N, C-alpha and C positions, 0 to 999 in steps of 0.2 A: 594569484591567490594561494597561500600556504598550502606547502603541498601533503602535510598530513589530511586537511579533507579530503585526498584522495585516498588515504589510506581506509578513512573512515567509508569512504563510497564502496571500497571491493569488500570490507566486513558486512556494510550493510546486504550485498552480492550475496555473497557466499550463505548468508546468516537466511537472507529469502526465500533461497533457491529451497529448503526443504519444506516448506507449506506447501508448496504445488507440484512440484517434479516428480511426486506419484501418479498424479494424475491420468500419465497415458500407460502409466506400468500399472494398474491396477488388478489387471487380468494376469499377470503374472505373480502377483503378489497373493491373490485368493488360491492358484492353482499349487504354488511351493507350499503355501503352508497350512492348504487342504479348508480355506473358510470360504464365505461367500462373496460375491463383488461387491453387494451392499458393506459386510462388515468390513471389508476391504476400502471402501469409500468411507467409513466411519474413522481410517487415520485421517486424513484430508479435516473433517468435520472436528474432531477433537483435538486437532493441532490448532486451527483459526481460535476457538472457543478457549482454550488456554494463551495463546497469543492476544487475545484482544482481553483479558480480563488481568493475566498476572503484571503483566507491564505495569499500569499505573501501582498496583501495590508495591510490587519489588523496590520501583522509585521512590517509593516514600521509605522503605525497610533501610534503603541504601544510603539515603541521603547524605549523609557526614565521611562516606567512604572515597579518597581518592580515585578520580576516574579514571587514570590509566591503569591502577592497580586493579580497579575492579572491570573495569574492561579484557585485561588477562584473565583473571578468574574465571569471570562469564565464558569467556573461550572457550579454556578448560572442561569447563561441566557443560558446555555444549558439544564438545570434542566426543567429550564421553557418551553422551547420546547418542552420537551418530555411529561409538564403535560398538555398542548394545545394539543400535538398528542393524547396520554391516553381519553381526554375529550370531543375529535372533535365531534361536532355532522353532520356536512357536510366534503365534499370532499375539499371545496375551505381552511376550518379553519384546518384539516390536513395538509393540502397546507402550509399555514402559519407555523404551527407547524415545518412541515420540511426546511422551511427556515433558521429558528432562530436556530434550532438542525444542520445545516450543517453550519453556518456563525463562529459560535463559537465555535461547532467541530473540525475545519479546523484550528481554530489558538492553541488550546488544545494541538493537535496532534504534530504541530509546537514547542510550548512551550516546550512541552515532548523533542522533538528528539535534539531542541538547547540546553535544560537545560543539561543532560545526560552527554553528555561528558564534559561540565566545572565543576560539582560537584566530581569527579573523577580525580586518575594522570595520565597524559597524555599516559602513558603504557596502561591505560584498557580505552582508548576512544572509538576505535573499538568495543568492548566487552560490554560498556555501548550502545552503539547507537544496536548491537544487538540485546540487551536483549530488550529495548522499542519496537524496530522494531518488538522482538516476540509476541508484544503485538499488535501489528497491524497486523501482519498477523493471528493471534490466530481469532483476531474479522471478519476479511472479509473469513475465509474458516470456521467458527464455526456458524457464524452469520445468515446464510441462514437453518441448520438445530438446529439451535436453536429456530429460530423464527418458523420454522414449524413444531415442537413439542408440544409449549407453543400455538401457534395460534388454531391448532386442539385441544387440549385439554379443551381450555378454548373459547378463542375470541383472534383476531386480535389485540388487545389492550393488551392482556397479556404481550407477550413484552417487551413494553414501561414501564407495570410498573416496571419488573423486572429494567431495566436499569437505572427510576428513582431511585428507591433505591438503585443501586451502586452506583451512581452519590451521592447520599446523604453520604454515606460512603465515598468515593473520600474527597467531601469537608471536612468531618471531619478528615479524616487520613493526608489532606495534612494541616489543621490548626493548626492539634497538633504537627505533627511531622515532616515537612518539615523548613528547614530555610529561611533567607530571601536570596536570590540569586540575586545579581546585573545584572543590567541590561548590555550589552557592547554597549561601545560608538556607536551614531549611525553614517551613513553617508549619503550624498546626495540621494535621490532617484535615481538621473541620474547615477550618477558613480556606488550605485548597480546595476542596470539594465542595465549597458553598458558592465557589464561583460560577456553579456551574445554573446556581438561581441567576447570575447575571444575564439580561435579554443576549446580550451581543454573543457573550461565550459560547449558551447555549442552542442559539441557533444556527452559529458558527458550526460547531459541534455535528450539529444536525444537516447541515449541511454536505459535510462530509459522507455524512453516512449515507443519504438517500443519493447522492451522487455517486458513488460507490456501486452501489446496489442497482441504481440504473444501468452501469456499465457492466456490470457481472452478471445482470440480468441476458442480456447477447451473449458478451465475450465468453459464458463459462459454456456455454454451447454451439461457438462460433462454426465446430468443425461439423456437427450437423447440421447449422444452418446452412453452409458454404456446398455441401453433399447435395440438400434437398432441394437449394432454391435457384440452384448453378448446377449442378451436375458432376463438381469438379471431385477428384477423385485422388488417391496417390501422391507423388510427387509435389502439386499443384499446392495443397492444402500446407504442407510443410515451408511452400515458398509464402504463403498467406500467411501464417505466423511467423516467421521471419521480418518478413516487408513490416508486420506492424511492431513485432519489437523492436524492430530501428526506431522507427516514429516515437513509440511508448518512451523508449530509452530518452530521449533526441526531446523528448516531453519535457521531464523533470527540468535538463539544464535550460529550456527556452522558457519556460514560467518562471524558474529565479532572476533569469536576466528581464525579463520581461516587470517582472515585482520590483527590482532595484528601479527600471527605468519610469516604467507610468505609476509604482504605484501597487499597493495590494490590494484594493477594494476594486478596482480598476481591472485589475488583471483576474480577481477571481468573478467577475460576471464576464467580461470578455471569454472566458475559457470555460462556463457555463453555457453561454449562448452559442457561440459557434461548436460543441458540445453538442448538444441537443440537435441542433441542425442537422449534423452530421449521423448521427442516431437514428435520426426519423426519416433520413434521406434514403440509410441504408438498401430497404426492402424495393425500394425503385428506381435499384441503379443494378440489380443483379442480372437485367438481361443483356451489360455489357461490361463484360471483366476489365478494362483498366477503366472506366469511372467508375466501377465499385471499388479499384485500388487506391483512386483518387480520393475518395472521400472517408475510406479507412484511413486512409494512412492523417487525414484531419483527427478523426475518430481516434487513432491512437496517437498524437499530439496532443491534444485536449485532455484527454483520459489522464494523464498526469501533470499537465502543464501548471494545472489548480495547487496542486500538494505545497509546494516550497511557497507562492501567495499567502494560502492557506495558515501554513505553522507561520509564516513573517506576520501576517495577521493579527495570530492567534497572542502573538510576543505583545505587539504593539496596544492590542489590548486590555490584557493582565500581563505587564511583563514580570512584577513581582509571585508572580505563581506559572511563568513560562513553560516550568521545566515540565508539571503537571498537566498544563493544557494541552503539548507537544505531546505525552505519552495520552490522553486520553483521545486526541487527536488521532494516534495511529490504531489506539483500541476502537473508535467509533469508523476507521478503515477496514479493521479488520473483520467487523461486523457486519456491516455495510457487503462485504464480498460474501459473507456465511449467509445475509439476508436475500444480497441478489441472484446467487445459486438457487434458494429455494425458490423464491421466487418466478426463475425460468422454468423451473421444472415443472411446477404448479400449470404455467402456462401451456408448457407442451403436453402434458398430461389431459388436459381440459378443453384444450383449443387446439392451435398451432404453433410449430416452432415460428414459424413469419410474424407470428405477432409478439416475437422475443423483444425487438428493435423496438416496435411502437408502446408496449407497458414498460420499458425501459425509458424510453425516452421522457414518457408522463411522470414518472421518478426524476428523470432531471430538471423539469417544467419546477416541479414542486421544490426541488432542493433551490432553484432559482429565489424561490419564493423567502424560503427559509434565510437564503444570503439576503435578501435585500431587508428582511427583517430585522437581521444583525446590523446592518448598515445603517437601520435609517436613526438618525440624531434626531431627539424630543428636542422641540425649540420653544422656548418662552412665550407665549402669546405676550404682544408689546399692543398698549393700551393707548389710544392717543384723545389726546383732550380736547373736547368740544371748545371751540371757541365761539362766541356768539359775536356776532354782527349789530352793531348797532345803527 
């Protein structure tokens, strides 16, 4: 495997951390900047929305820019956003810093996902996407505990100091070790976006959205879920996050390898079915911690095993617009995260936290349906001539 893929994985991890890293330190931010907890929480919402919307637009606007140069420029802007965040004296300034980070970060993630398969042999394409996906998944699942640890030990600004330092290292690494990567020929915007009219593409993107929405419906509220259903407190919550994080990170690499070996379609369907069974089973395992952890590990692995397979599937389905499809898929992923968090909150308010797993499982079932719709191949009806016996 080309070592440059691992540089891209590191970048995806650093960038991805910014999205959810403040999830565990919202109370610290609210207290320090004299705002309500809901206002502090909106910093996550605005980041996710910009992250989802900006990526495909920026990818089109920068279609002709050499990729190494564009990556370094985006990292510099990303660094600026985090510096603004670190030194923000007011909520408004912090809000601006989040916008800068989200805008540049969304492009960086797509650059990593599109460069990875283009710098390796075709037989390693799924694995390369899987490695970069490991960086993204690691950032999303480890961001909260990292932010919580540094924020409580120092201040809510400490996690962003760490991210700024890692961003500087990423800039230096890309500058010294990454070769130039020429952009692929660009296509008119209308032609690229019109691919969503294609049944295969539309339902594939819908699958990602529904899959991540189902996942986040429970994961966004995992801490109160285990506290209320299992009576777990303190260090055990951190241990559960750590175990889930390791499982989810390995899921990206596992999914990429599985995709190369058994094909994208079978990998996608296998991941959805295994994930759905695991998330439905979660509420019935809370009486016995070891059993809960085993099922949670399956949930964690499968939550990200689908990502590299779906990316490869989209490349196969529309190779001439593969960049925009990966960008739109990334948008679908983050919109799914936002939707799942919203759905989970409604379930908790209107029913109970125990039902978040069941509702998430229902969304997974729907995602299995959209995946099957995408993969269904229409076959022409053959007509057999009637033979007359004499």
